[in-house]
N, C-alpha and C positions, 0 to 999 in steps of 0.2 A: 571558417568558423567551426572547425572540428572540435575545438576545445573551449567552447563558449559556455560559461557557467555564471548564472546571475540569479540571485534570490533576494528580492526586495519587496517589502509589503508596507503599505500605508493604510492605516485604519483610522476611522473617525467614528466615535460612538459614545455611549455612556457606560460607566461602571455599574455592574449589577449588584455589587456588594463592596464593602470596604476592602482595600488591598490588604493582603496578609504578608507582613515582613517577617522573615526568619533569617537565621544565621547558620551557615554550614559549620561543621566541627572545626574547619580551618579558619573560621572567622569571616567568611565572605557573605555579604548580604544578598538575599534573594527574595523577590516579591512576586506573588502570584495574584492575578486578578482576571476577571472576565469582562469583556466589552460586548455590549449589545449593539449591533449595527442593523438598522432598518433596511429592508430591501426596497427597491424602487416601485414595486407593484403590490397590489392588494391580493390577498388569498381569496378562496371561494366564499368565505364568510364576510367579505367586504372590508376586512381589517388588514393593515400592513403587517407583513411577516417580518421577523428579525432573525439574524444569526447571532449566536452566542459564542464568542471566540475567546479561548483561553490564551492568556499572555503571561510570560515569565520575564521579569527584568532582573538584572544582576548588578551588584556593586552600587555605584553612585546613582544609576538610573533607578534601582530598586528603592533606595533611600528617598530619592526625590518623589517618586510616585506615592510611597507610603506616607510621606509627610504632607503632601499638598493635594491629594485626591481622596475623595470619599464616595460612598454609594451615590449614584445619580450624577456624579461629576462628568462633564463632557471632557473627552481626552482625545488627542491625536497621538497615535503610536506609529513609530517608524522602526522596522526591524526586518526579520527574515522568518521564513517558514521552517519548522523543524518537525520531522516525522519520527515516530517511535513505535515499536512493536513490543508486546509482552504476552505472556501466557497467564491467564487469570487462574483463580483457585479451582475452577471447574475444568481446567485443561484446555480452554478455548483460546485460540490465538486472537489477540486484540490489536487494534491499530489506532493511533492517535495523532492528531495534528495540533501543534501549538505554534504560537508566534513568540519569538525571542526578541524582546524590545531592545533596540539600541538607543532610541531617543523617545522621550515623552514630552508632549507640549500641551500647554493650556489652550483651551478653545474658547471658553466663556470669559467674559470680563469678571472681575472679582465681585462686582455688585450682583451678578447673576448666579454666583456659586451658592451651594447650600449654606444655610445660616451657620451651622456648626463649623464648617470649614472657614468661613469668613472670620468668625470669632477666634478660631485657633490661629489663623494667619495674623490677625491683628495683634496677638500677643508676642509674635516672633521678633519684630523689628521695632526699635524705639524711635522712629522718626515722627516729627510733628506733621500732621496733615494740614496743608496750607488752606487758609480761608476760614476755618472755624475756630482757630485759636486754642483748641483743646490739645492736650498731650495724648493723642490717640496713636495707635500703632499702625504703620503702613504695611501693605502687602509685600511679599518678596519681590525683588527686582528682576529675577530671572523669568524669561518667557519660554524657556525650553530646558532640557536636561543640562545641568551645569557641565561645562567642558565638552559638550557634544560638538559644537561648531564654534570654535574660538574666534574665527574670522568675522563673525557677526557682532555688532555692538549690542549691548544690552539696552533696552529701552527703559526710561525712568517711569513713565506713566502713559496713559492713553493719548495725551496731547503730543507725544513724540512719534506717534504712528504716521507713516508717510502717506496715508490715504484717508 
């Protein structure tokens, strides 16, 4: 195992703010967001502590996150740790740790998502929702980053879940 290198992270938490989608000068989408992850123990004040972890997503994953997630949305991020160093304006050497997202997944059911996100998703797809006869819009059919794992079937709705 002299040449063993492995860098994989799985995070589950809530977004602290709306994701910010930007485009590089060469046209590549990049999205930055922060995920709050509660710790398993309470601090001295009796409250649960949290870690606030910066995440960067690129290309399709960036567009997916910026389109379907908002502040307070639950999210599962799969990616890798990336470290960086720089010198600030005062000449101090700084160190940072970020997660580079390879995949992002929904955690909450659509009915549990923030209202603004539900309304936005309802405008995206023109399917009729069975049972109520109204011409409402259905949520997106993907349950993870598009193209991340092509060998898995996409689920149509909660009734298709195997558990």
